[in-house]
Every structure is written in C-alpha cells, then in structure tokens.
N, C-alpha and C positions, 0 to 999 in steps of 0.2 A: 504494500500500500504506500503510494508516494504522497508527499505533501501536496495539498491543494494550492493552486495559484490564486492569489487574492489581488483584486484591483481596487482602485479608489472607490468604485461604485459598490463593491461587495464588502469593503472593510468594516463598516458599521455592523452589518449582520454577522459576518464570519468571525470577527475578532472582538469588537467592543460589546456585542450583545451575547457573547458566548457564556454559558453557565459554568464552564470549566476553564482552567488556565489555557492560554493560547500562546505558543511560541511562534513569533513571526520572524522568519529567516529573510532578512534583506540581502539580496544577492544580485549578481549579474553574470551573463553568459561568459564574458571575457575574464572573469575572476577565477584563477586557479584554485586558491584556498576554498572558494565557495563550492567548486565542483568536488573538492575533497570531502567537505563536511556534509554535503547533500545526502549521500547514501546513508551516512551515520544517523542523520535526523530522520530519514525514512524508516530505519530500523527502530529507533526510539519511538516514533509515531506508531508503528505496528505493535510494538511490545507494550505500550502504555496508553493505547487509544481510549481506554476507559477513564483515564485520569487527566489526560492532557491532549490538546490538539496542536498539530504543527502545520503551519501554512507558510507559503513563500510569497515574497513581493520582489518582483524584478525592478530594481531601481532605475534601469534605463527606460522601462515601459511606464513606470509610475513615479516620475520625479517629484510630484507633489507630495506623495506620502513620505518619500525619503527626506524631503525638505521639512515636512511637518514634524518628523521625529528626529531631526538633526543628525541624519546618517552621514558620517564623514568617512568612515572606512568600512569595508565589507570583507568577509561576512559579518553581519551584526545580527544577533538573535535577541529580540526583545520579548520578554515574557509579559503578557497582559493578563491581569486578573481584575475582575470587576471594572472593566473599561479603563484601567490605569496601568502604566508601565510599572511592574513590580521588580523586574530584574533585567539587566543588560549584560549580554555576553558578547565580547568582541573578538573576532579572529577564529580561525579553524582550530579545533582541538580534537584529540582522540576521544573515542566513545566513553571510556571510563571517566575522563575529565568532564565531559558534557553531562553524563549521568550524575556526577557529583554536584555540578552546578544546578541541576534540575531536581535534586533529590527531595527537596521540601515540597515539590509539586506532585511527585510521582510515588512518594512513600506510602 
C-alpha cells in the first residue's frame, strides 16, 4: 500500500480533518533522499495503517502548500494531529530511526 498523493484541494479533508495522526511527506521527483525514504514510509503506512496515515505532497506540483508550511528542505515529514503540526522530521532516515520518531503515534 503506497502513500496517497495529496493536493491543495484535498489537504483539508485528507490531513486536517483526519481523526488519526497524518504524516505528510513533502517530496519531489528530483530529490534522491526523498526516493530513498518513500518505500520506508510505504512500509510504515502498511504496518501501522490502523494508527497513522501517511500521505505525500509533491512540492513542485503544490508550491502553495510547501510555502504555507515553510518547507525549505526535503524530504520533510510533518506529523499533523488535530489539524496542527505536532512533529517535524527533516531528511531521509533509516526505518528504525523513523519508527523511533513516530513511536508516540504508533505505540
């Protein structure tokens, strides 16, 4: 199960209105570290879909969202809970490190 692509028009429904925490992966096609972290996020999404949702925002296709959330380097993973950013993870990390960062949401 791969992460859903989210756009400006679906952000409110898919992220801000979600009843569980949502990890938004801000990424771009040309970003090597983004391509490294993407399959790891897909695995986490599949393993913990009952507790957390993982979606993707392509910063080249959705520059407004990237600007709204102050994205200056990618990959940037923002965890939204109750329509607020509750955690920010910058840069590609191995799966154990990402699971550690997300443990309070998936425990």
